[in-house]
C-alpha positions as CSV (number, residue, x, y, z in Angstrom):
1,M,18.3,8.6,-15.4
2,S,21.2,6.1,-15.2
3,I,20.2,5.0,-11.7
4,L,16.4,5.1,-11.9
5,L,16.4,2.7,-14.9
6,S,19.1,0.5,-13.7
7,P,18.6,-3.0,-12.1
8,Y,18.4,-3.4,-8.3
9,Q,19.2,-6.3,-6.0
10,K,19.2,-6.5,-2.3
11,N,17.9,-8.9,0.4
12,G,15.9,-11.1,-2.0
13,L,14.6,-8.3,-4.2
14,S,15.8,-8.6,-7.8
15,L,14.3,-5.9,-10.0
16,S,14.8,-4.8,-13.6
17,N,14.7,-1.1,-12.6
18,R,14.2,1.1,-9.5
19,M,10.7,2.3,-10.4
20,V,7.9,1.1,-8.2
21,M,4.2,1.2,-9.2
22,A,2.7,2.5,-6.0
23,P,-0.5,1.0,-4.6
24,M,-3.7,2.7,-5.9
25,T,-7.3,1.8,-5.1
26,R,-9.2,1.4,-8.4
27,N,-12.5,-0.2,-7.3
28,R,-12.7,-2.8,-10.1
29,A,-12.9,-6.0,-7.9
30,I,-16.5,-7.0,-8.3
31,G,-17.6,-8.9,-5.2
32,S,-14.1,-8.3,-3.8
33,I,-12.7,-10.9,-6.2
34,P,-9.9,-9.9,-8.6
35,N,-10.8,-10.5,-12.3
36,A,-9.4,-10.6,-15.9
37,L,-9.7,-6.9,-16.3
38,M,-7.5,-6.3,-13.3
39,A,-5.0,-8.9,-14.7
40,E,-4.9,-6.9,-17.9
41,Y,-4.3,-3.6,-16.0
42,Y,-1.4,-4.9,-13.9
43,G,0.0,-6.9,-16.8
44,Q,0.2,-3.7,-18.8
45,R,2.4,-2.2,-16.1
46,A,4.8,-5.0,-15.6
47,T,7.7,-2.9,-16.9
48,A,7.8,-1.4,-13.4
49,G,10.7,-2.8,-11.4
50,L,8.1,-3.7,-8.8
51,I,4.3,-3.4,-8.7
52,V,2.5,-3.0,-5.3
53,T,-1.2,-3.8,-5.7
54,E,-4.1,-1.7,-4.6
55,G,-5.0,-2.2,-0.9
56,T,-6.3,-5.7,-0.4
57,S,-8.2,-6.8,2.7
58,P,-6.9,-9.7,4.8
59,A,-10.4,-10.1,6.4
60,P,-14.1,-9.4,5.8
61,E,-13.9,-6.6,8.4
62,G,-11.3,-4.8,6.3
63,L,-13.4,-4.4,3.1
64,G,-14.3,-0.8,3.9
65,Y,-14.9,0.4,0.4
66,Q,-17.0,-0.8,-2.5
67,R,-15.3,-3.1,-5.0
68,I,-11.9,-3.4,-3.3
69,P,-10.3,-6.9,-3.4
70,G,-9.7,-9.3,-0.6
71,I,-7.3,-12.2,-0.1
72,F,-9.0,-14.4,2.5
73,T,-11.1,-16.8,0.3
74,K,-10.4,-19.4,-2.3
75,E,-12.2,-17.4,-5.0
76,Q,-10.0,-14.4,-4.3
77,V,-6.8,-16.4,-4.5
78,E,-7.9,-17.8,-7.8
79,G,-8.7,-14.3,-9.0
80,W,-5.3,-13.0,-7.9
81,K,-3.6,-15.9,-9.8
82,L,-4.9,-14.3,-13.0
83,V,-3.0,-11.1,-12.0
84,T,0.3,-12.6,-10.9
85,D,0.5,-15.0,-13.8
86,K,0.0,-12.1,-16.2
87,V,2.6,-9.9,-14.5
88,H,5.2,-12.7,-14.3
89,A,4.5,-13.6,-18.0
90,N,5.3,-10.0,-18.9
91,G,8.6,-10.1,-16.8
92,G,7.4,-8.1,-13.7
93,K,7.5,-8.5,-10.0
94,I,4.4,-7.9,-7.8
95,F,3.7,-7.5,-4.0
96,V,0.2,-7.5,-2.6
97,Q,-0.6,-4.7,-0.2
98,L,-2.6,-5.9,2.8
99,M,-4.9,-3.1,3.8
100,H,-7.4,-3.5,6.7
101,T,-9.5,-0.4,6.5
102,G,-10.5,-0.5,10.2
103,R,-12.8,2.4,11.1
104,V,-12.5,3.8,7.5
105,S,-15.7,2.0,6.6
106,H,-19.5,1.6,6.7
107,Q,-21.5,-1.4,7.7
108,D,-23.2,-1.5,4.3
109,N,-19.8,-2.0,2.6
110,L,-19.0,-5.2,4.6
111,P,-20.1,-8.8,4.0
112,A,-22.9,-10.2,6.2
113,G,-21.6,-11.0,9.6
114,A,-18.7,-8.6,9.5
115,Q,-18.6,-5.4,11.6
116,V,-16.6,-2.2,11.4
117,V,-13.7,-2.4,13.9
118,G,-10.9,-0.2,15.2
119,P,-8.5,0.3,18.1
120,S,-11.3,2.2,19.9
121,T,-14.8,3.5,19.4
122,I,-13.6,6.8,18.0
123,G,-15.2,7.1,14.6
124,M,-14.4,9.0,11.4
125,S,-15.8,12.4,10.5
126,G,-17.4,12.9,7.1
127,Q,-19.2,10.4,4.8
128,I,-18.4,7.3,2.8
129,H,-20.0,6.0,-0.4
130,T,-22.0,2.7,-0.3
131,L,-24.2,0.9,-2.7
132,N,-27.1,2.5,-0.9
133,G,-25.8,6.1,-1.1
134,A,-23.5,8.3,1.0
135,F,-23.7,7.9,4.7
136,N,-21.7,8.9,7.8
137,Y,-18.9,6.5,8.7
138,S,-20.1,3.7,11.0
139,T,-18.9,3.9,14.6
140,P,-16.3,1.1,15.0
141,V,-16.4,-1.6,17.6
142,A,-13.2,-1.5,19.7
143,L,-11.1,-4.6,19.1
144,S,-10.7,-6.7,22.2
145,A,-7.3,-8.1,23.1
146,E,-8.5,-11.5,21.7
147,A,-9.8,-9.9,18.5
148,I,-6.5,-8.1,18.0
149,K,-4.7,-11.5,18.1
150,Q,-7.2,-12.8,15.6
151,T,-6.7,-9.8,13.3
152,I,-2.9,-10.3,13.4
153,K,-3.5,-14.0,12.6
154,Q,-5.7,-12.9,9.6
155,H,-2.8,-10.9,8.2
156,A,-0.5,-13.9,8.5
157,I,-3.0,-16.2,6.8
158,A,-3.6,-13.7,4.1
159,A,0.2,-13.6,3.5
160,E,0.2,-17.3,3.1
161,L,-2.6,-17.1,0.7
162,A,-0.7,-14.4,-1.2
163,M,2.1,-16.9,-1.7
164,E,-0.4,-19.5,-3.0
165,A,-1.7,-16.8,-5.4
166,G,1.8,-16.3,-6.8
167,F,2.8,-13.0,-5.3
168,D,6.5,-12.2,-4.8
169,G,5.8,-10.6,-1.4
170,V,3.5,-8.7,0.9
171,E,3.4,-5.0,1.9
172,L,1.6,-4.2,5.2
173,H,-0.3,-1.0,4.8
174,G,0.7,1.0,7.9
175,A,-0.1,4.4,6.3
176,H,-2.9,6.7,5.3
177,G,-5.2,6.2,8.3
178,Y,-6.0,2.5,8.0
179,L,-6.0,0.0,10.8
180,I,-2.3,-0.2,11.6
181,E,-1.9,3.6,11.6
182,Q,-5.1,3.9,13.6
183,F,-3.3,2.1,16.4
184,L,-0.3,4.4,16.0
185,N,-2.3,7.7,16.4
186,P,-3.2,8.8,20.0
187,H,-6.2,10.7,18.7
188,V,-7.7,7.4,17.4
189,N,-6.2,4.9,19.9
190,N,-7.3,5.8,23.4
191,R,-6.7,2.3,24.7
192,T,-5.3,1.7,28.2
193,D,-4.0,-1.8,27.7
194,V,-0.7,-3.0,26.2
195,Y,-1.8,-1.6,22.8
196,G,-2.2,2.0,23.9
197,G,-1.1,4.7,26.3
198,N,2.3,5.5,24.9
199,H,4.1,5.3,21.6
200,I,5.7,2.0,22.4
201,N,2.4,0.3,23.2
202,R,0.7,2.0,20.2
203,S,3.4,0.5,17.9
204,R,2.8,-3.0,19.2
205,F,0.0,-3.9,16.7
206,A,2.2,-3.0,13.8
207,I,5.2,-4.9,15.1
208,E,3.3,-8.0,16.1
209,T,1.6,-8.0,12.6
210,A,5.0,-7.8,11.0
211,I,6.4,-10.6,13.2
212,A,3.4,-12.9,12.4
213,T,3.7,-12.2,8.6
214,I,7.5,-12.9,8.7
215,A,6.7,-16.2,10.6
216,A,4.2,-17.1,7.8
217,I,6.2,-16.2,4.7
218,G,9.7,-15.1,5.6
219,K,11.4,-11.7,6.1
220,E,12.6,-11.4,2.5
221,R,8.9,-11.4,1.4
222,T,7.6,-9.0,4.1
223,A,7.5,-5.2,3.8
224,I,5.6,-2.3,5.3
225,R,4.4,1.2,4.2
226,I,4.3,4.2,6.6
227,S,3.2,7.8,6.3
228,P,4.5,9.9,9.3
229,F,2.6,13.1,9.8
230,S,-0.1,12.1,7.3
231,T,-3.6,13.4,8.1
232,L,-5.4,11.3,5.5
233,N,-8.6,9.6,6.6
234,D,-9.1,11.9,9.6
235,M,-5.7,11.2,11.2
236,H,-5.6,14.3,13.4
237,A,-2.1,15.7,13.8
238,Y,-0.4,15.3,17.1
239,E,2.6,16.8,18.8
240,E,5.6,16.7,16.4
241,A,8.0,15.3,19.0
242,E,5.5,12.5,19.7
243,V,5.2,11.7,16.0
244,D,9.0,11.5,15.7
245,A,9.3,9.4,18.8
246,T,6.7,7.0,17.5
247,Y,8.2,6.5,14.0
248,Q,11.8,6.4,15.3
249,Y,10.9,3.6,17.7
250,L,8.8,1.8,15.1
251,V,11.4,1.9,12.3
252,R,14.2,0.8,14.7
253,E,12.1,-2.2,15.7
254,L,11.1,-3.0,12.1
255,S,14.7,-2.9,11.0
256,K,15.6,-5.5,13.7
257,L,13.0,-7.8,12.0
258,E,15.0,-7.4,8.7
259,L,11.9,-6.7,6.6
260,T,12.8,-6.5,2.9
261,Y,11.7,-2.9,2.5
262,L,10.3,0.2,4.1
263,H,7.9,2.2,1.9
264,I,7.7,5.9,3.0
265,S,4.7,7.8,1.7
266,R,6.1,11.4,1.9
267,N,4.3,14.6,2.6
268,P,5.4,18.2,3.4
269,M,6.7,17.1,6.9
270,T,9.0,14.4,5.3
271,T,12.1,16.6,5.7
272,P,15.6,15.6,4.5
273,E,16.5,15.1,8.1
274,R,13.7,12.6,8.7
275,L,14.5,10.7,5.6
276,K,18.2,10.6,6.6
277,F,17.1,9.0,10.0
278,F,15.1,6.4,8.2
279,R,18.0,5.7,5.8
280,E,20.5,5.3,8.6
281,T,18.2,3.3,10.8
282,F,16.5,0.9,8.5
283,K,18.9,-1.7,7.1
284,G,16.7,-3.0,4.2
285,T,15.6,-1.4,1.0
286,I,13.9,2.0,1.2
287,I,11.2,3.2,-1.2
288,V,10.1,6.8,-1.1
289,C,6.9,7.8,-2.9
290,N,4.7,10.8,-3.8
291,G,5.1,13.7,-6.2
292,F,8.2,12.5,-8.1
293,D,9.1,13.1,-11.7
294,A,12.1,11.6,-13.5
295,A,14.5,14.3,-12.5
296,S,13.6,14.5,-8.8
297,A,13.5,10.7,-8.5
298,E,17.0,10.5,-10.0
299,Q,18.2,13.2,-7.6
300,L,17.0,11.3,-4.5
301,L,18.6,8.1,-5.7
302,E,21.9,9.9,-6.4
303,E,21.8,11.3,-2.8
304,G,21.4,7.7,-1.6
305,T,18.4,8.6,0.5
306,A,16.2,6.0,-1.3
307,D,16.9,2.8,-3.1
308,L,13.6,2.8,-5.1
309,I,11.1,5.5,-6.1
310,G,7.3,5.0,-6.1
311,F,5.1,6.5,-8.8
312,G,1.3,6.4,-8.4
313,K,-0.7,8.5,-10.9
314,P,2.0,8.5,-13.6
315,F,1.8,4.7,-13.7
316,L,-2.0,4.8,-13.6
317,A,-2.1,6.8,-16.9
318,N,1.2,5.5,-18.4
319,A,1.6,1.7,-18.4
320,D,4.9,2.2,-20.2
321,L,6.3,4.8,-17.8
322,P,9.9,3.5,-17.7
323,Q,10.1,3.6,-21.5
324,R,8.6,7.2,-21.5
325,F,11.2,8.3,-19.0
326,A,14.0,6.6,-21.1
327,H,12.9,8.5,-24.2
328,Q,11.9,11.7,-22.4
329,A,8.5,11.3,-24.0
330,P,5.4,13.2,-22.8
331,L,3.0,11.6,-20.3
332,N,-0.7,10.9,-20.6
333,P,-2.7,13.1,-18.2
334,V,-4.8,11.3,-15.6
335,D,-8.5,11.2,-16.2
336,F,-9.7,11.7,-12.6
337,K,-13.4,11.2,-13.6
338,T,-12.7,7.5,-14.4
339,M,-10.2,6.8,-11.6
340,Y,-12.8,4.7,-9.6
341,G,-15.3,2.6,-11.5
342,N,-16.1,-0.8,-12.8
343,S,-15.1,-0.7,-16.5
344,A,-12.0,-0.6,-18.7
345,V,-12.5,3.1,-19.4
346,G,-9.8,5.1,-17.7
347,Y,-8.2,1.8,-16.6
348,T,-6.7,-0.2,-19.4
349,D,-7.4,2.1,-22.3
350,Y,-4.6,4.7,-21.8
351,P,-2.5,4.8,-25.0
352,L,1.0,3.5,-25.0
353,M,3.9,5.6,-26.3
354,N,4.1,3.8,-29.6
355,E,0.3,4.3,-30.1
356,M,0.5,8.1,-29.8
357,P,-0.2,10.2,-32.9
358,Q,3.0,11.1,-34.6
359,P,3.7,14.8,-35.4
360,Q,3.2,15.7,-39.1
361,Q,6.4,16.3,-41.1
């Protein structure tokens, strides 16, 4: 693991190792405000080269789930300062992931005065949990051209607030069926204006959001996550050639903006050929995430296809994951029953490697 555990520097990123703690929703933000328990959780994991926070809404309309954090009020900024201070005190780096849930929402989960929105009125199938029980997803209100501009501005303001909160940068969540990807997908985006109709127009919201974020905080602090071919959150698959055309165009344009990194959430359609295209096209840092262990991560780094590797559930259950990899130590299993909740159980109480029972002599 000589590469995985080695330092990394490029385009403003200066990391102690090449292991990224991937963004994972944990539902511990009471009233959408980060708190001391969350600070403890992230601070425990500061041995990651880079932490990317759970999805954090840039606007009231983006708070689609219960107990997810936001970053659009003074109280939220003060809550996030607890987190960034703890991570930095422990020697780590941390980006906030800006996640607007769009249509992945229910009206009961939003603050008073906010409404469920999306690129169109095409809603989600299935049900979502609310404080009042499980209900069908709310039908979204299609964003007007003016509302799109406002939503882009909300991302830029949230990025500025992230700097005030002490973050090292911002990752735009363009993956997993949330608002940015909703614009990219023709089964969700049936608009006929400049934000729909073909892959260039459908990419416009993502690109304009990135441009506005860069204008607010700088390109060296702005990144994005994508998930080509993902079907999470009712993202219906569409023609393979159209998916490739969409993401090839999008990544070319994002590379021109000189974002600090491109975070690829891989799936079975993330072929070596597609990764090679992204590697050759995007000039910044590339993170690849999902399903890696120490050996497979090292292999991808040796091939040069990725610069950094994202780990989700392994970091969830193993705050000291880099040390465990370094010593080839066993990993704690994930307790899926406590993944989402409002307590320390299954959150900050996983044992560290030096706390594990020692074998009897």
